N, C-alpha and C positions, 0 to 999 in steps of 0.2 A: 258798825255792827259790834254789838257787845259779845265778848267771848267768855266762855266758862272754862276755868282751869280744870285740867284733868291730871290724874296721877299716872304718868307714863315715862318710860326711859327715853322715848322719842318725841312725844307730843307735849306741848305746853298748855295749849288752850284750843277750844273749838267754838265756833259760832255758826248760826244758821239764819238765813233770810228766807222765810217761808213764801213771801210774795214772788220771789225770783228763783226759788229752789237752788240757792247758792250756799255752799258749805265752806267756811273759812277754817283752815287749820294752821295754827302757829306751832312750829317745831321748836325744840329746845335750842336750836342754832339761832333762833330769832327770825328765821324766814317764815313768811306767811304765804300760803297758797289758797287760791279760790277754786273750788270744784263746782262744775256746772251740771244742772239737771239732776241734783241729788234729792231723792224723796225724803220727806221729813222723817219717815220711819227709820231711815238709815242714820240720820243725825241722832235720834233718840237711842237707837241700838248702840251707836258709838259711845254716847255718854254713859250708858248702863253696862257696857262691856267690862268683863273682869280684866281684860287686857286691851285698853284702847289702841295701843300700837299694833297689836296682833289683829284686831278688828279692822283697823285702817289698811293694813297690808293685804288682808283677805278680801275685803268688801269694797274698798274705795280706790286705793292705788291701782293704776292701770285699768280701772273700770270706767271712771268718769274723766272727762277732759278737764284740764286745769291750767292755771297760769299763776306765776308768782306775782304777788302784789306788794 
């Protein structure tokens, strides 16, 4: 999956698989997590957020199940 770089103190890049509703988030630590069942609108909102890290903490973290990949 191709990821798009984002400007954030916590996040490095994000990618989305619309066929499987999977969101990949790469953190500045280098770890990558896959979030399951994420609507495409959430991915677009994350990309367009003034603070991608803040959006992640408010709308993705602890909302969608995830696993480190």
